[in-house]
C-alpha positions as a Markdown table, in Angstrom:
| # | Residue | x | y | z |
|---|---|---|---|---|
| 1 | Met | 97.7 | 105.0 | 111.5 |
| 2 | Asn | 95.5 | 104.1 | 114.4 |
| 3 | Glu | 94.0 | 100.6 | 114.5 |
| 4 | Glu | 90.4 | 101.8 | 114.7 |
| 5 | Met | 90.7 | 103.8 | 111.4 |
| 6 | Gln | 92.5 | 100.9 | 109.8 |
| 7 | Ala | 89.7 | 98.5 | 110.7 |
| 8 | Lys | 87.1 | 100.9 | 109.4 |
| 9 | Leu | 89.0 | 101.4 | 106.1 |
| 10 | Ala | 89.5 | 97.6 | 105.7 |
| 11 | Ala | 85.8 | 97.1 | 106.3 |
| 12 | Ile | 84.9 | 99.7 | 103.6 |
| 13 | Val | 87.3 | 98.1 | 101.1 |
| 14 | Ser | 85.8 | 94.6 | 101.9 |
| 15 | Arg | 82.3 | 95.9 | 101.3 |
| 16 | Val | 83.2 | 97.6 | 98.0 |
| 17 | Ser | 85.4 | 94.7 | 96.7 |
| 18 | Gly | 83.2 | 91.9 | 98.0 |
| 19 | Lys | 86.4 | 90.2 | 99.3 |
| 20 | Thr | 87.8 | 89.7 | 102.8 |
| 21 | Val | 90.5 | 92.4 | 103.2 |
| 22 | Asn | 93.3 | 92.3 | 105.7 |
| 23 | Pro | 96.2 | 94.0 | 103.9 |
| 24 | Asp | 99.3 | 95.4 | 105.5 |
| 25 | Pro | 98.8 | 99.1 | 106.0 |
| 26 | Asp | 101.2 | 100.0 | 103.1 |
| 27 | Glu | 100.1 | 97.2 | 100.7 |
| 28 | Ser | 98.7 | 98.4 | 97.4 |
| 29 | Leu | 94.9 | 97.8 | 97.3 |
| 30 | Phe | 95.0 | 97.9 | 93.5 |
| 31 | Glu | 98.0 | 95.6 | 93.0 |
| 32 | Ala | 96.6 | 93.1 | 95.5 |
| 33 | Gly | 93.4 | 93.0 | 93.5 |
| 34 | Tyr | 91.1 | 94.4 | 96.1 |
| 35 | Leu | 90.2 | 97.6 | 94.1 |
| 36 | Asp | 90.1 | 98.8 | 90.5 |
| 37 | Ser | 89.5 | 102.2 | 89.1 |
| 38 | Phe | 85.7 | 101.6 | 89.0 |
| 39 | Ala | 85.6 | 100.5 | 92.7 |
| 40 | Leu | 87.6 | 103.6 | 93.7 |
| 41 | Val | 84.5 | 105.9 | 93.3 |
| 42 | Asp | 82.4 | 103.5 | 95.4 |
| 43 | Met | 85.0 | 103.3 | 98.1 |
| 44 | Val | 85.4 | 107.1 | 98.3 |
| 45 | Ser | 81.6 | 107.4 | 98.7 |
| 46 | Glu | 81.7 | 105.0 | 101.6 |
| 47 | Ile | 84.7 | 106.8 | 103.1 |
| 48 | Glu | 82.8 | 110.1 | 102.9 |
| 49 | Arg | 79.8 | 108.6 | 104.7 |
| 50 | Glu | 81.8 | 106.8 | 107.4 |
| 51 | Phe | 84.2 | 109.7 | 108.2 |
| 52 | His | 81.9 | 112.6 | 107.5 |
| 53 | Val | 84.2 | 114.2 | 105.0 |
| 54 | Arg | 83.7 | 115.6 | 101.4 |
| 55 | Ile | 86.4 | 114.5 | 99.0 |
| 56 | Pro | 86.7 | 116.7 | 96.0 |
| 57 | Asp | 86.7 | 115.1 | 92.5 |
| 58 | Ala | 90.2 | 116.5 | 91.9 |
| 59 | Asp | 91.5 | 114.2 | 94.7 |
| 60 | Leu | 90.1 | 111.0 | 93.2 |
| 61 | Thr | 93.4 | 109.5 | 92.1 |
| 62 | Pro | 94.3 | 105.8 | 92.6 |
| 63 | Arg | 97.7 | 106.8 | 94.0 |
| 64 | Arg | 96.1 | 108.8 | 96.8 |
| 65 | Phe | 93.9 | 105.9 | 97.8 |
| 66 | Asp | 96.4 | 103.1 | 97.0 |
| 67 | Ser | 96.8 | 101.7 | 100.6 |
| 68 | Leu | 95.2 | 102.0 | 104.0 |
| 69 | Glu | 98.2 | 104.0 | 105.1 |
| 70 | Arg | 97.8 | 106.6 | 102.3 |
| 71 | Ile | 94.0 | 106.8 | 102.8 |
| 72 | Ser | 94.5 | 107.4 | 106.5 |
| 73 | Ala | 97.2 | 110.1 | 105.9 |
| 74 | Tyr | 94.8 | 111.8 | 103.5 |
| 75 | Leu | 91.9 | 111.7 | 105.9 |
| 76 | Thr | 94.1 | 113.0 | 108.7 |
| 77 | Ser | 95.3 | 115.9 | 106.5 |
| 78 | Arg | 91.7 | 116.7 | 105.6 |
| 79 | Ser | 90.7 | 117.0 | 109.3 |
| 80 | Ala | 93.8 | 119.1 | 110.3 |
């Protein structure tokens, strides 16, 4: 994952969670307490705005958005 994308994703998670976020790229954002299932929808909305993508409802699963690494891989696959 590139550092610029990681920084943008961490900033989004910080805004949504109201907490300072600096996790390892593969750390679970849910287990670490940064996100819960309610915040997932808000985070995805922010990601759509920031990265100019449309994320279908069928893709809104906590596992897909569990870590910065997983989010980055998902966004990379959407742009491929």
